C-alpha positions, 0 to 999 in steps of 0.5 A: 533458520531465522535471518539476521541482517548484518550488523550494520548501523543505518546511515546518520541521515536515513535514521534522522528520517526515521526519527523526525517524523512530521505529525500524523493524521489520525484515522477517523470514523464519523456517525453518518459518513456514509459516501465517499468520493471516487475517481474510478471504478473498473475490472481488472487483475491484481498487479501486486502482493500475493494476490497479483494475477487474481481477477479484481476490481477496483475502487479508487477513491479521490485525494491524497496529502503526500505527493511521493516522487515516484507516484503514479496515480497523480490523476486521483489528487483531485476530481472525482464523484461523490457516491453513496456507499450503497451505489459503490458497492451496487457497481462493484458487484456488477463487476462480478469479481469477488475480490475488490480492493479500495485504493487511491490517493489515499482512500484513509483520508475519508471517514466514509471508506470505513463504512465503504469496507464494512458494507463490501464485506457485508456483501460477501466480497473479499476486500483489500486496501492499499494505503501509503503508511502514513495513517495508522489502520488500526480502524480498518476492519480485521477481515480487511487484507491491508497492503500497507505501503512504508516510504523509502527515502527516494519517495521524498515522504519517508518522515510521513511513515506512522509506524504504529502501523507495525503493530496494528497489522495482522496476519492478512496483512502485507508490507511493502516497500517500494524501493528505487536505489540502493539507498533505498534497498539498505534502509529498507533492510535495515527496517526489517532487521531493526523492527523485527519484520520478518518475525511479524504475523504479516508479509514482507514484500519488496518492489521497484520504482517502475524505470527507475531501477530494473527489477533484476538489481534488485532480485539480485541484492535480495539473493546477496542478503539471503532476505527472505521477503517476497519480491514482485513486480507492478505485473500491470505495468508490463502487461499495459502501458505503464502509464494506462488507466483502468488498467 
């Protein structure tokens, strides 16, 4: 049975945040971009998405143009070390995991991220990308499993969403909504309905802002609305200190 949302119009304030988007940053592949600024490379368990629980290497790149209210990686805004793509690949291979995630910050700000993803794939690795949803993913190699984080109103960056991503994603990918309030939930539910996201080839994830909304509350809202999205937790924040690095 196909799910359909109640025919309830979005509040005008939320509709405005969807329509009054700031100018987008265009994705860029540049010849000769063979390095990236790396904040950290480490081995842990994948904490999110349908791949949660899997052994995973992480390559966290420096820099982000967003300032989300609930950001948990502020330390990645600055600093880091510039590394050649081949050096990054060798360090990832040495960690011994067949799965690797490129994350940030916002990794798509660095033109070198595209050759990096190509090289990781070329090394026989399964590659994931965690990106903010504010830069179109159309230039990302199709084999990369993209996790696109569409920003909800409580992030303060809702108007930075690049909705072209809804058309640029494929069956490898997942669209994530991080929800910190009832308003966020209603906005996300409205987006699911308005853009027919459950008819798309990619998955749809609902997650909570850690320590802002109890996961049980979000679970109950999803159940009450019979909303067939994937509920998820940030598992690493329950296994380790929520502010810990390298996990």
